C-alpha positions as CSV (number, residue, x, y, z in Angstrom):
1,X,182.8,132.1,283.7
2,X,183.8,133.3,280.2
3,X,181.0,134.3,277.9
4,X,181.3,134.2,274.1
5,X,181.6,137.5,272.4
6,X,178.6,136.7,270.2
7,X,176.3,136.7,273.2
8,X,176.7,140.4,273.8
9,X,174.8,143.0,271.8
10,X,176.1,146.6,271.5
11,X,175.1,148.4,274.6
12,X,175.0,145.4,276.8
13,X,178.7,145.2,277.3
14,X,178.8,148.1,279.8
15,X,176.2,146.4,282.0
16,X,178.0,143.0,281.7
17,X,181.3,144.6,282.8
18,X,179.6,146.3,285.7
19,X,178.0,143.0,286.8
20,X,181.3,141.1,286.5
21,X,183.0,143.9,288.5
22,X,180.4,143.6,291.2
23,X,181.0,139.9,291.4
24,X,184.8,140.4,291.8
25,X,184.3,143.1,294.4
26,X,181.9,141.0,296.4
27,X,184.3,138.1,296.4
28,X,187.6,139.7,296.7
29,X,187.2,143.5,297.3
30,X,187.8,146.4,295.0
31,X,191.6,145.9,295.1
32,X,191.2,142.7,293.0
33,X,189.5,144.6,290.2
34,X,191.3,144.6,286.8
35,X,189.8,145.8,283.5
36,X,191.9,143.1,281.7
37,X,190.4,140.3,283.9
38,X,186.9,141.7,283.4
39,X,187.4,141.7,279.6
40,X,188.5,138.1,279.8
41,X,185.4,137.2,281.9
42,X,183.2,138.9,279.4
43,X,185.0,137.3,276.4
44,X,185.8,140.6,274.8
45,X,189.1,142.4,273.9
46,X,191.0,143.9,276.7
47,X,190.3,147.4,275.3
48,X,186.5,147.0,275.3
49,X,185.9,147.9,279.0
50,X,188.2,150.9,278.6
51,X,185.9,152.1,275.8
52,X,183.1,152.5,278.4
53,X,185.0,153.4,281.6
54,X,188.4,154.7,280.4
55,X,190.2,153.0,283.4
56,X,189.7,151.2,286.7
57,X,188.9,154.5,288.5
58,X,186.2,155.2,285.9
59,X,184.7,151.8,286.4
60,X,184.7,152.1,290.2
61,X,183.1,155.6,289.9
62,X,180.3,154.1,287.7
63,X,179.7,151.4,290.4
64,X,179.6,154.1,293.1
65,X,177.1,156.2,291.1
66,X,175.0,153.2,290.4
67,X,175.1,152.4,294.1
68,X,174.0,155.8,295.2
69,X,171.1,155.6,292.7
70,X,170.1,152.3,294.2
71,X,170.4,153.7,297.7
72,X,168.2,156.7,296.8
73,X,165.6,154.5,295.3
74,X,165.6,152.2,298.4
75,X,165.2,155.1,300.8
76,X,162.5,156.8,298.8
77,X,159.2,156.9,300.6
78,X,160.4,155.4,303.9
79,X,158.3,156.7,306.8
80,X,160.4,158.2,309.4
81,X,164.2,158.3,310.1
82,X,164.3,154.8,311.7
83,X,162.8,153.2,308.6
84,X,165.3,155.0,306.4
85,X,168.0,153.5,308.6
86,X,166.5,150.1,308.2
87,X,166.4,150.6,304.4
88,X,170.0,151.8,304.5
89,X,171.0,148.5,306.2
90,X,168.9,146.5,303.7
91,X,170.7,148.3,300.8
92,X,174.1,147.3,302.3
93,X,173.1,143.7,302.7
94,X,171.6,143.5,299.2
95,X,174.4,145.4,297.5
96,X,177.6,144.7,299.4
97,X,179.9,145.4,296.5
98,X,178.4,148.8,295.8
99,X,178.5,149.6,299.5
100,X,182.2,148.7,299.6
101,X,183.1,151.1,296.8
102,X,180.7,154.0,297.5
103,X,182.5,155.1,300.7
104,X,186.1,154.9,299.5
105,X,186.6,158.3,297.9
106,X,190.2,157.5,297.1
107,X,189.0,155.0,294.6
108,X,186.7,157.4,292.8
109,X,186.6,160.4,290.5
110,X,185.2,162.9,293.0
111,X,184.2,165.4,290.3
112,X,182.3,162.9,288.1
113,X,178.9,164.5,287.2
114,X,177.0,161.2,287.4
115,X,178.5,160.4,290.8
116,X,177.8,163.9,292.1
117,X,174.2,163.7,290.9
118,X,173.6,160.3,292.4
119,X,175.2,161.2,295.7
120,X,172.9,164.3,295.9
121,X,169.8,162.1,295.2
122,X,170.8,159.7,298.1
123,X,171.7,162.6,300.4
124,X,168.3,164.3,299.7
125,X,166.5,161.1,300.7
126,X,168.5,161.0,303.9
127,X,167.8,164.6,304.6
128,X,164.1,164.0,304.1
129,X,164.2,161.6,307.0
130,X,165.9,164.1,309.2
131,X,163.5,166.9,308.1
132,X,160.7,165.0,309.9
133,X,162.4,165.4,313.3
134,X,161.0,167.8,315.8
135,X,162.3,168.7,319.2
136,X,165.9,168.2,318.3
137,X,168.3,171.1,318.9
138,X,170.4,170.4,315.8
139,X,168.9,168.4,313.0
140,X,172.2,168.2,311.1
141,X,173.9,166.6,314.1
142,X,170.9,164.2,314.6
143,X,171.2,163.2,311.0
144,X,174.9,162.5,311.3
145,X,174.2,160.4,314.4
146,X,171.5,158.4,312.7
147,X,173.7,157.9,309.6
148,X,176.6,156.8,311.7
149,X,174.5,154.2,313.5
150,X,173.0,152.8,310.2
151,X,176.4,152.9,308.4
152,X,178.3,151.5,311.3
153,X,175.8,148.7,311.9
154,X,175.8,147.9,308.1
155,X,179.6,147.8,308.0
156,X,179.8,145.6,311.1
157,X,177.2,143.3,309.6
158,X,179.0,143.0,306.2
159,X,182.4,142.4,307.8
160,X,180.8,139.7,310.0
161,X,181.7,141.4,313.2
162,X,178.3,141.3,314.8
163,X,177.1,138.0,313.4
164,X,177.6,136.2,316.7
165,X,175.9,139.0,318.7
166,X,172.7,139.1,316.6
167,X,172.6,135.3,316.1
168,X,169.6,134.3,313.9
169,X,167.8,137.6,314.4
170,X,166.8,139.5,311.3
171,X,169.3,142.3,310.8
172,X,166.6,144.8,310.0
173,X,164.6,144.0,313.2
174,X,167.8,144.1,315.2
175,X,168.6,147.6,313.8
176,X,165.1,148.7,314.8
177,X,165.9,147.5,318.3
178,X,169.2,149.4,318.4
179,X,167.6,152.6,317.4
180,X,164.9,152.1,320.1
181,X,167.6,151.8,322.7
182,X,169.6,154.8,321.7
183,X,167.2,157.3,320.3
184,X,163.8,158.6,321.4
185,X,160.6,157.3,319.7
186,X,160.5,160.7,318.0
187,X,162.9,159.3,315.4
188,X,160.1,157.2,314.0
189,X,156.9,159.2,314.3
190,X,155.0,156.6,312.3
191,X,155.8,153.7,314.7
192,X,157.9,151.9,312.0
193,X,154.8,151.1,309.9
């Protein structure tokens, strides 16, 4: 859908381009992204998106930074590691385009300060969940195991590889069941509440 140039105010174009990019990525993946196409969709000159993002890599980096910020906000305050995993899965389901971009470092500017800061905020939230663990010989390895489970389940869910297996079950409840099967109750000292 093309929008008239007159509907955009200065400062809104950046967000409009990000939103259009997320729509393209959700529908066709990051490979389908083109600044020229996004400019057309926004009804602006083809140079306008480049003013905000420089190039496609800059746009994808901005999407990833935004995604890490959303993930950090979603993880904040979750009680226990299990619930942080549930919120991780929720984030992936609610923000599939961000999720696709965030974990493809070859698409991003790895040294971008906004990206690095956002990744650190999300990592700090994940580490907070691991910090509550007791009686584990190696908290770092436990954290990687928990992240692998949440990330793997979210990826399988988004790529529709577990849809038949979980049926109509709520993905978040299904994830809670998975963690109960594979990890001790100590991962969730608050009982999931």
